[in-house]
mmCIF file of the N, C-alpha and C atoms, coordinates in Angstrom:
data_MODEL
# 
_entry.id   MODEL 
# 
loop_
_atom_site.group_PDB 
_atom_site.id 
_atom_site.type_symbol 
_atom_site.label_atom_id 
_atom_site.label_alt_id 
_atom_site.label_comp_id 
_atom_site.label_asym_id 
_atom_site.label_entity_id 
_atom_site.label_seq_id 
_atom_site.pdbx_PDB_ins_code 
_atom_site.Cartn_x 
_atom_site.Cartn_y 
_atom_site.Cartn_z 
_atom_site.occupancy 
_atom_site.B_iso_or_equiv 
_atom_site.pdbx_formal_charge 
_atom_site.auth_seq_id 
_atom_site.auth_comp_id 
_atom_site.auth_asym_id 
_atom_site.auth_atom_id 
_atom_site.pdbx_PDB_model_num 
ATOM 1   N N  . MET A 1 1  ? 108.535 81.761  115.756 1.00 0.00 ? 1  MET A N  1 
ATOM 2   C CA . MET A 1 1  ? 110.037 82.168  115.325 1.00 0.00 ? 1  MET A CA 1 
ATOM 3   C C  . MET A 1 1  ? 110.308 83.413  116.308 1.00 0.00 ? 1  MET A C  1 
ATOM 4   N N  . THR A 1 2  ? 111.889 83.302  116.792 1.00 0.00 ? 2  THR A N  1 
ATOM 5   C CA . THR A 1 2  ? 111.634 84.665  117.540 1.00 0.00 ? 2  THR A CA 1 
ATOM 6   C C  . THR A 1 2  ? 113.146 85.211  116.996 1.00 0.00 ? 2  THR A C  1 
ATOM 7   N N  . VAL A 1 3  ? 113.201 86.324  117.063 1.00 0.00 ? 3  VAL A N  1 
ATOM 8   C CA . VAL A 1 3  ? 114.457 87.047  116.692 1.00 0.00 ? 3  VAL A CA 1 
ATOM 9   C C  . VAL A 1 3  ? 115.141 87.753  118.313 1.00 0.00 ? 3  VAL A C  1 
ATOM 10  N N  . ALA A 1 4  ? 116.167 87.637  118.041 1.00 0.00 ? 4  ALA A N  1 
ATOM 11  C CA . ALA A 1 4  ? 117.053 87.685  119.031 1.00 0.00 ? 4  ALA A CA 1 
ATOM 12  C C  . ALA A 1 4  ? 117.823 88.704  119.140 1.00 0.00 ? 4  ALA A C  1 
ATOM 13  N N  . TRP A 1 5  ? 118.305 89.012  119.803 1.00 0.00 ? 5  TRP A N  1 
ATOM 14  C CA . TRP A 1 5  ? 119.364 90.794  119.551 1.00 0.00 ? 5  TRP A CA 1 
ATOM 15  C C  . TRP A 1 5  ? 120.509 89.693  120.384 1.00 0.00 ? 5  TRP A C  1 
ATOM 16  N N  . THR A 1 6  ? 121.562 89.621  119.965 1.00 0.00 ? 6  THR A N  1 
ATOM 17  C CA . THR A 1 6  ? 122.285 89.421  120.679 1.00 0.00 ? 6  THR A CA 1 
ATOM 18  C C  . THR A 1 6  ? 123.467 90.380  120.417 1.00 0.00 ? 6  THR A C  1 
ATOM 19  N N  . GLY A 1 7  ? 123.310 91.646  119.913 1.00 0.00 ? 7  GLY A N  1 
ATOM 20  C CA . GLY A 1 7  ? 125.108 92.426  119.920 1.00 0.00 ? 7  GLY A CA 1 
ATOM 21  C C  . GLY A 1 7  ? 125.118 93.543  120.765 1.00 0.00 ? 7  GLY A C  1 
ATOM 22  N N  . ASP A 1 8  ? 124.934 93.447  122.069 1.00 0.00 ? 8  ASP A N  1 
ATOM 23  C CA . ASP A 1 8  ? 124.923 93.714  123.268 1.00 0.00 ? 8  ASP A CA 1 
ATOM 24  C C  . ASP A 1 8  ? 126.449 94.065  123.905 1.00 0.00 ? 8  ASP A C  1 
ATOM 25  N N  . LEU A 1 9  ? 127.481 94.977  123.494 1.00 0.00 ? 9  LEU A N  1 
ATOM 26  C CA . LEU A 1 9  ? 128.915 95.102  123.886 1.00 0.00 ? 9  LEU A CA 1 
ATOM 27  C C  . LEU A 1 9  ? 129.013 95.170  124.988 1.00 0.00 ? 9  LEU A C  1 
ATOM 28  N N  . GLY A 1 10 ? 127.990 95.534  126.089 1.00 0.00 ? 10 GLY A N  1 
ATOM 29  C CA . GLY A 1 10 ? 127.730 95.853  127.722 1.00 0.00 ? 10 GLY A CA 1 
ATOM 30  C C  . GLY A 1 10 ? 127.394 97.221  128.052 1.00 0.00 ? 10 GLY A C  1 
ATOM 31  N N  . SER A 1 11 ? 126.591 97.678  126.875 1.00 0.00 ? 11 SER A N  1 
ATOM 32  C CA . SER A 1 11 ? 126.664 99.631  127.304 1.00 0.00 ? 11 SER A CA 1 
ATOM 33  C C  . SER A 1 11 ? 125.091 99.811  126.472 1.00 0.00 ? 11 SER A C  1 
ATOM 34  N N  . GLY A 1 12 ? 124.132 98.913  126.153 1.00 0.00 ? 12 GLY A N  1 
ATOM 35  C CA . GLY A 1 12 ? 123.280 98.800  125.109 1.00 0.00 ? 12 GLY A CA 1 
ATOM 36  C C  . GLY A 1 12 ? 122.946 99.270  124.076 1.00 0.00 ? 12 GLY A C  1 
ATOM 37  N N  . THR A 1 13 ? 121.999 99.967  123.630 1.00 0.00 ? 13 THR A N  1 
ATOM 38  C CA . THR A 1 13 ? 122.259 101.275 122.662 1.00 0.00 ? 13 THR A CA 1 
ATOM 39  C C  . THR A 1 13 ? 122.540 102.562 123.172 1.00 0.00 ? 13 THR A C  1 
ATOM 40  N N  . SER A 1 14 ? 123.445 102.531 123.980 1.00 0.00 ? 14 SER A N  1 
ATOM 41  C CA . SER A 1 14 ? 123.595 104.571 124.412 1.00 0.00 ? 14 SER A CA 1 
ATOM 42  C C  . SER A 1 14 ? 124.749 104.948 123.050 1.00 0.00 ? 14 SER A C  1 
ATOM 43  N N  . ALA A 1 15 ? 124.835 104.785 122.277 1.00 0.00 ? 15 ALA A N  1 
ATOM 44  C CA . ALA A 1 15 ? 125.723 104.670 121.392 1.00 0.00 ? 15 ALA A CA 1 
ATOM 45  C C  . ALA A 1 15 ? 125.222 104.773 120.086 1.00 0.00 ? 15 ALA A C  1 
ATOM 46  N N  . TYR A 1 16 ? 125.663 104.680 118.823 1.00 0.00 ? 16 TYR A N  1 
ATOM 47  C CA . TYR A 1 16 ? 125.712 104.148 117.603 1.00 0.00 ? 16 TYR A CA 1 
ATOM 48  C C  . TYR A 1 16 ? 126.505 103.064 117.307 1.00 0.00 ? 16 TYR A C  1 
ATOM 49  N N  . ASP A 1 17 ? 127.917 103.113 117.787 1.00 0.00 ? 17 ASP A N  1 
ATOM 50  C CA . ASP A 1 17 ? 128.947 102.284 117.707 1.00 0.00 ? 17 ASP A CA 1 
ATOM 51  C C  . ASP A 1 17 ? 129.370 102.368 118.967 1.00 0.00 ? 17 ASP A C  1 
ATOM 52  N N  . ALA A 1 18 ? 127.809 101.879 119.664 1.00 0.00 ? 18 ALA A N  1 
ATOM 53  C CA . ALA A 1 18 ? 127.796 101.044 121.501 1.00 0.00 ? 18 ALA A CA 1 
ATOM 54  C C  . ALA A 1 18 ? 128.039 99.558  121.209 1.00 0.00 ? 18 ALA A C  1 
ATOM 55  N N  . TYR A 1 19 ? 127.541 98.972  120.244 1.00 0.00 ? 19 TYR A N  1 
ATOM 56  C CA . TYR A 1 19 ? 126.789 97.752  119.907 1.00 0.00 ? 19 TYR A CA 1 
ATOM 57  C C  . TYR A 1 19 ? 126.674 96.949  118.348 1.00 0.00 ? 19 TYR A C  1 
ATOM 58  N N  . SER A 1 20 ? 126.399 96.014  118.578 1.00 0.00 ? 20 SER A N  1 
ATOM 59  C CA . SER A 1 20 ? 126.360 96.024  116.643 1.00 0.00 ? 20 SER A CA 1 
ATOM 60  C C  . SER A 1 20 ? 125.471 95.010  116.571 1.00 0.00 ? 20 SER A C  1 
ATOM 61  N N  . CYS A 1 21 ? 125.606 94.219  115.333 1.00 0.00 ? 21 CYS A N  1 
ATOM 62  C CA . CYS A 1 21 ? 123.649 94.812  114.673 1.00 0.00 ? 21 CYS A CA 1 
ATOM 63  C C  . CYS A 1 21 ? 122.928 92.722  114.987 1.00 0.00 ? 21 CYS A C  1 
ATOM 64  N N  . ASP A 1 22 ? 124.127 92.122  115.562 1.00 0.00 ? 22 ASP A N  1 
ATOM 65  C CA . ASP A 1 22 ? 123.970 91.046  115.060 1.00 0.00 ? 22 ASP A CA 1 
ATOM 66  C C  . ASP A 1 22 ? 123.100 90.294  116.195 1.00 0.00 ? 22 ASP A C  1 
ATOM 67  N N  . HIS A 1 23 ? 122.474 89.488  115.608 1.00 0.00 ? 23 HIS A N  1 
ATOM 68  C CA . HIS A 1 23 ? 120.640 88.583  116.293 1.00 0.00 ? 23 HIS A CA 1 
ATOM 69  C C  . HIS A 1 23 ? 120.630 86.801  115.717 1.00 0.00 ? 23 HIS A C  1 
ATOM 70  N N  . LEU A 1 24 ? 119.896 86.899  116.061 1.00 0.00 ? 24 LEU A N  1 
ATOM 71  C CA . LEU A 1 24 ? 119.811 85.305  116.344 1.00 0.00 ? 24 LEU A CA 1 
ATOM 72  C C  . LEU A 1 24 ? 118.693 85.373  115.294 1.00 0.00 ? 24 LEU A C  1 
ATOM 73  N N  . VAL A 1 25 ? 118.057 84.389  114.348 1.00 0.00 ? 25 VAL A N  1 
ATOM 74  C CA . VAL A 1 25 ? 116.898 84.310  113.723 1.00 0.00 ? 25 VAL A CA 1 
ATOM 75  C C  . VAL A 1 25 ? 116.391 82.562  114.843 1.00 0.00 ? 25 VAL A C  1 
ATOM 76  N N  . CYS A 1 26 ? 115.342 82.688  115.047 1.00 0.00 ? 26 CYS A N  1 
ATOM 77  C CA . CYS A 1 26 ? 115.296 81.208  115.426 1.00 0.00 ? 26 CYS A CA 1 
ATOM 78  C C  . CYS A 1 26 ? 113.487 80.402  115.332 1.00 0.00 ? 26 CYS A C  1 
ATOM 79  N N  . VAL A 1 27 ? 113.644 79.455  114.990 1.00 0.00 ? 27 VAL A N  1 
ATOM 80  C CA . VAL A 1 27 ? 112.208 78.297  114.640 1.00 0.00 ? 27 VAL A CA 1 
ATOM 81  C C  . VAL A 1 27 ? 112.506 77.038  115.015 1.00 0.00 ? 27 VAL A C  1 
ATOM 82  N N  . ALA A 1 28 ? 111.628 76.337  116.438 1.00 0.00 ? 28 ALA A N  1 
ATOM 83  C CA . ALA A 1 28 ? 111.488 75.641  117.303 1.00 0.00 ? 28 ALA A CA 1 
ATOM 84  C C  . ALA A 1 28 ? 111.892 74.326  116.537 1.00 0.00 ? 28 ALA A C  1 
ATOM 85  N N  . ASN A 1 29 ? 113.511 73.417  116.923 1.00 0.00 ? 29 ASN A N  1 
ATOM 86  C CA . ASN A 1 29 ? 113.577 72.397  116.737 1.00 0.00 ? 29 ASN A CA 1 
ATOM 87  C C  . ASN A 1 29 ? 114.414 72.806  114.758 1.00 0.00 ? 29 ASN A C  1 
ATOM 88  N N  . LYS A 1 30 ? 114.559 73.974  114.269 1.00 0.00 ? 30 LYS A N  1 
ATOM 89  C CA . LYS A 1 30 ? 115.238 74.241  113.119 1.00 0.00 ? 30 LYS A CA 1 
ATOM 90  C C  . LYS A 1 30 ? 116.884 74.171  114.234 1.00 0.00 ? 30 LYS A C  1 
ATOM 91  N N  . THR A 1 31 ? 117.796 74.969  113.405 1.00 0.00 ? 31 THR A N  1 
ATOM 92  C CA . THR A 1 31 ? 118.827 75.678  113.511 1.00 0.00 ? 31 THR A CA 1 
ATOM 93  C C  . THR A 1 31 ? 118.788 77.338  112.995 1.00 0.00 ? 31 THR A C  1 
ATOM 94  N N  . ALA A 1 32 ? 119.437 77.653  114.309 1.00 0.00 ? 32 ALA A N  1 
ATOM 95  C CA . ALA A 1 32 ? 119.393 79.699  113.794 1.00 0.00 ? 32 ALA A CA 1 
ATOM 96  C C  . ALA A 1 32 ? 120.089 79.584  113.386 1.00 0.00 ? 32 ALA A C  1 
ATOM 97  N N  . ILE A 1 33 ? 119.888 80.968  112.060 1.00 0.00 ? 33 ILE A N  1 
ATOM 98  C CA . ILE A 1 33 ? 120.430 81.656  111.567 1.00 0.00 ? 33 ILE A CA 1 
ATOM 99  C C  . ILE A 1 33 ? 120.874 82.822  112.244 1.00 0.00 ? 33 ILE A C  1 
ATOM 100 N N  . GLU A 1 34 ? 122.532 83.026  112.089 1.00 0.00 ? 34 GLU A N  1 
ATOM 101 C CA . GLU A 1 34 ? 123.291 84.166  112.088 1.00 0.00 ? 34 GLU A CA 1 
ATOM 102 C C  . GLU A 1 34 ? 123.039 84.896  111.902 1.00 0.00 ? 34 GLU A C  1 
ATOM 103 N N  . GLY A 1 35 ? 122.386 86.164  111.738 1.00 0.00 ? 35 GLY A N  1 
ATOM 104 C CA . GLY A 1 35 ? 121.662 87.330  112.034 1.00 0.00 ? 35 GLY A CA 1 
ATOM 105 C C  . GLY A 1 35 ? 122.777 88.956  111.636 1.00 0.00 ? 35 GLY A C  1 
ATOM 106 N N  . SER A 1 36 ? 122.659 89.744  110.502 1.00 0.00 ? 36 SER A N  1 
ATOM 107 C CA . SER A 1 36 ? 123.101 90.885  111.451 1.00 0.00 ? 36 SER A CA 1 
ATOM 108 C C  . SER A 1 36 ? 122.876 91.487  110.660 1.00 0.00 ? 36 SER A C  1 
ATOM 109 N N  . SER A 1 37 ? 123.250 93.359  110.184 1.00 0.00 ? 37 SER A N  1 
ATOM 110 C CA . SER A 1 37 ? 122.580 94.005  108.939 1.00 0.00 ? 37 SER A CA 1 
ATOM 111 C C  . SER A 1 37 ? 123.465 94.220  108.010 1.00 0.00 ? 37 SER A C  1 
ATOM 112 N N  . ASP A 1 38 ? 123.413 94.687  106.952 1.00 0.00 ? 38 ASP A N  1 
ATOM 113 C CA . ASP A 1 38 ? 123.941 94.861  106.034 1.00 0.00 ? 38 ASP A CA 1 
ATOM 114 C C  . ASP A 1 38 ? 125.409 95.251  106.174 1.00 0.00 ? 38 ASP A C  1 
ATOM 115 N N  . PRO A 1 39 ? 126.903 94.712  105.616 1.00 0.00 ? 39 PRO A N  1 
ATOM 116 C CA . PRO A 1 39 ? 127.410 95.986  106.555 1.00 0.00 ? 39 PRO A CA 1 
ATOM 117 C C  . PRO A 1 39 ? 127.228 97.404  105.203 1.00 0.00 ? 39 PRO A C  1 
ATOM 118 N N  . ALA A 1 40 ? 126.778 97.734  105.202 1.00 0.00 ? 40 ALA A N  1 
ATOM 119 C CA . ALA A 1 40 ? 126.907 99.469  105.394 1.00 0.00 ? 40 ALA A CA 1 
ATOM 120 C C  . ALA A 1 40 ? 126.138 100.677 106.278 1.00 0.00 ? 40 ALA A C  1 
ATOM 121 N N  . PHE A 1 41 ? 125.507 99.338  107.254 1.00 0.00 ? 41 PHE A N  1 
ATOM 122 C CA . PHE A 1 41 ? 124.392 99.672  108.710 1.00 0.00 ? 41 PHE A CA 1 
ATOM 123 C C  . PHE A 1 41 ? 125.972 98.938  109.514 1.00 0.00 ? 41 PHE A C  1 
ATOM 124 N N  . ARG A 1 42 ? 126.858 99.142  109.085 1.00 0.00 ? 42 ARG A N  1 
ATOM 125 C CA . ARG A 1 42 ? 128.250 98.192  110.271 1.00 0.00 ? 42 ARG A CA 1 
ATOM 126 C C  . ARG A 1 42 ? 126.969 96.544  110.276 1.00 0.00 ? 42 ARG A C  1 
ATOM 127 N N  . GLY A 1 43 ? 126.457 96.252  110.199 1.00 0.00 ? 43 GLY A N  1 
ATOM 128 C CA . GLY A 1 43 ? 127.049 94.374  110.099 1.00 0.00 ? 43 GLY A CA 1 
ATOM 129 C C  . GLY A 1 43 ? 128.102 93.471  109.662 1.00 0.00 ? 43 GLY A C  1 
ATOM 130 N N  . ASP A 1 44 ? 127.743 92.901  110.123 1.00 0.00 ? 44 ASP A N  1 
ATOM 131 C CA . ASP A 1 44 ? 128.225 91.435  109.807 1.00 0.00 ? 44 ASP A CA 1 
ATOM 132 C C  . ASP A 1 44 ? 128.753 90.477  108.578 1.00 0.00 ? 44 ASP A C  1 
ATOM 133 N N  . ALA A 1 45 ? 129.929 90.680  107.784 1.00 0.00 ? 45 ALA A N  1 
ATOM 134 C CA . ALA A 1 45 ? 129.247 90.822  106.324 1.00 0.00 ? 45 ALA A CA 1 
ATOM 135 C C  . ALA A 1 45 ? 129.132 88.463  106.824 1.00 0.00 ? 45 ALA A C  1 
ATOM 136 N N  . SER A 1 46 ? 129.658 88.367  107.478 1.00 0.00 ? 46 SER A N  1 
ATOM 137 C CA . SER A 1 46 ? 129.713 87.012  108.115 1.00 0.00 ? 46 SER A CA 1 
ATOM 138 C C  . SER A 1 46 ? 128.710 85.792  108.003 1.00 0.00 ? 46 SER A C  1 
ATOM 139 N N  . ARG A 1 47 ? 127.975 87.274  108.033 1.00 0.00 ? 47 ARG A N  1 
ATOM 140 C CA . ARG A 1 47 ? 126.204 86.864  108.739 1.00 0.00 ? 47 ARG A CA 1 
ATOM 141 C C  . ARG A 1 47 ? 124.765 87.190  107.607 1.00 0.00 ? 47 ARG A C  1 
ATOM 142 N N  . HIS A 1 48 ? 124.165 86.207  107.831 1.00 0.00 ? 48 HIS A N  1 
ATOM 143 C CA . HIS A 1 48 ? 123.204 86.749  106.709 1.00 0.00 ? 48 HIS A CA 1 
ATOM 144 C C  . HIS A 1 48 ? 122.189 88.175  107.275 1.00 0.00 ? 48 HIS A C  1 
ATOM 145 N N  . ASN A 1 49 ? 122.203 88.825  106.275 1.00 0.00 ? 49 ASN A N  1 
ATOM 146 C CA . ASN A 1 49 ? 121.302 90.028  106.567 1.00 0.00 ? 49 ASN A CA 1 
ATOM 147 C C  . ASN A 1 49 ? 120.434 89.633  105.501 1.00 0.00 ? 49 ASN A C  1 
ATOM 148 N N  . PRO A 1 50 ? 119.014 90.922  106.278 1.00 0.00 ? 50 PRO A N  1 
ATOM 149 C CA . PRO A 1 50 ? 117.540 90.709  106.061 1.00 0.00 ? 50 PRO A CA 1 
ATOM 150 C C  . PRO A 1 50 ? 117.304 90.489  104.617 1.00 0.00 ? 50 PRO A C  1 
ATOM 151 N N  . GLU A 1 51 ? 118.179 91.261  103.558 1.00 0.00 ? 51 GLU A N  1 
ATOM 152 C CA . GLU A 1 51 ? 117.963 91.438  102.344 1.00 0.00 ? 51 GLU A CA 1 
ATOM 153 C C  . GLU A 1 51 ? 118.138 89.913  101.693 1.00 0.00 ? 51 GLU A C  1 
ATOM 154 N N  . ASP A 1 52 ? 119.304 89.001  102.162 1.00 0.00 ? 52 ASP A N  1 
ATOM 155 C CA . ASP A 1 52 ? 119.606 88.139  101.859 1.00 0.00 ? 52 ASP A CA 1 
ATOM 156 C C  . ASP A 1 52 ? 118.538 87.140  102.286 1.00 0.00 ? 52 ASP A C  1 
ATOM 157 N N  . LEU A 1 53 ? 118.196 87.081  103.820 1.00 0.00 ? 53 LEU A N  1 
ATOM 158 C CA . LEU A 1 53 ? 116.709 86.073  103.045 1.00 0.00 ? 53 LEU A CA 1 
ATOM 159 C C  . LEU A 1 53 ? 115.596 86.712  103.333 1.00 0.00 ? 53 LEU A C  1 
ATOM 160 N N  . LEU A 1 54 ? 115.300 87.584  102.491 1.00 0.00 ? 54 LEU A N  1 
ATOM 161 C CA . LEU A 1 54 ? 113.574 88.256  101.443 1.00 0.00 ? 54 LEU A CA 1 
ATOM 162 C C  . LEU A 1 54 ? 114.080 87.191  100.915 1.00 0.00 ? 54 LEU A C  1 
ATOM 163 N N  . VAL A 1 55 ? 115.433 87.860  99.483  1.00 0.00 ? 55 VAL A N  1 
ATOM 164 C CA . VAL A 1 55 ? 115.852 87.114  98.731  1.00 0.00 ? 55 VAL A CA 1 
ATOM 165 C C  . VAL A 1 55 ? 115.957 85.352  98.246  1.00 0.00 ? 55 VAL A C  1 
ATOM 166 N N  . ALA A 1 56 ? 116.846 85.526  99.674  1.00 0.00 ? 56 ALA A N  1 
ATOM 167 C CA . ALA A 1 56 ? 116.199 83.844  99.774  1.00 0.00 ? 56 ALA A CA 1 
ATOM 168 C C  . ALA A 1 56 ? 115.030 83.345  99.380  1.00 0.00 ? 56 ALA A C  1 
ATOM 169 N N  . SER A 1 57 ? 114.019 83.273  100.751 1.00 0.00 ? 57 SER A N  1 
ATOM 170 C CA . SER A 1 57 ? 112.792 83.023  100.624 1.00 0.00 ? 57 SER A CA 1 
ATOM 171 C C  . SER A 1 57 ? 111.911 83.243  99.361  1.00 0.00 ? 57 SER A C  1 
ATOM 172 N N  . LEU A 1 58 ? 111.929 84.699  98.753  1.00 0.00 ? 58 LEU A N  1 
ATOM 173 C CA . LEU A 1 58 ? 111.052 84.897  97.447  1.00 0.00 ? 58 LEU A CA 1 
ATOM 174 C C  . LEU A 1 58 ? 111.860 83.549  96.537  1.00 0.00 ? 58 LEU A C  1 
ATOM 175 N N  . SER A 1 59 ? 112.958 83.477  96.421  1.00 0.00 ? 59 SER A N  1 
ATOM 176 C CA . SER A 1 59 ? 113.306 82.047  95.344  1.00 0.00 ? 59 SER A CA 1 
ATOM 177 C C  . SER A 1 59 ? 113.011 81.140  95.747  1.00 0.00 ? 59 SER A C  1 
ATOM 178 N N  . SER A 1 60 ? 112.447 80.970  96.996  1.00 0.00 ? 60 SER A N  1 
ATOM 179 C CA . SER A 1 60 ? 112.525 79.053  97.113  1.00 0.00 ? 60 SER A CA 1 
ATOM 180 C C  . SER A 1 60 ? 110.956 79.653  97.004  1.00 0.00 ? 60 SER A C  1 
ATOM 181 N N  . CYS A 1 61 ? 109.725 80.279  97.370  1.00 0.00 ? 61 CYS A N  1 
ATOM 182 C CA . CYS A 1 61 ? 109.240 79.911  96.224  1.00 0.00 ? 61 CYS A CA 1 
ATOM 183 C C  . CYS A 1 61 ? 108.278 80.434  95.510  1.00 0.00 ? 61 CYS A C  1 
ATOM 184 N N  . HIS A 1 62 ? 109.284 80.611  94.609  1.00 0.00 ? 62 HIS A N  1 
ATOM 185 C CA . HIS A 1 62 ? 109.625 80.700  93.294  1.00 0.00 ? 62 HIS A CA 1 
ATOM 186 C C  . HIS A 1 62 ? 109.701 79.178  92.507  1.00 0.00 ? 62 HIS A C  1 
ATOM 187 N N  . MET A 1 63 ? 110.698 78.303  92.972  1.00 0.00 ? 63 MET A N  1 
ATOM 188 C CA . MET A 1 63 ? 111.085 77.888  92.354  1.00 0.00 ? 63 MET A CA 1 
ATOM 189 C C  . MET A 1 63 ? 109.731 76.014  93.002  1.00 0.00 ? 63 MET A C  1 
ATOM 190 N N  . LEU A 1 64 ? 109.793 76.387  94.448  1.00 0.00 ? 64 LEU A N  1 
ATOM 191 C CA . LEU A 1 64 ? 108.971 75.236  94.171  1.00 0.00 ? 64 LEU A CA 1 
ATOM 192 C C  . LEU A 1 64 ? 107.290 75.159  93.426  1.00 0.00 ? 64 LEU A C  1 
# 
């Protein structure tokens, strides 16, 4: 598994608002998951955030 930051808007992390929190979660031979931080932390609300993925993981394990 790899997590690749895709939020470089041209000047890296030179300032807090100079980049986005977008990233890709990649697992070999599976569809990549577009991630970001929670909107409260300047994230993209249309992407999954770490909290979403943690709850989904726990829910899946419990269901199975």
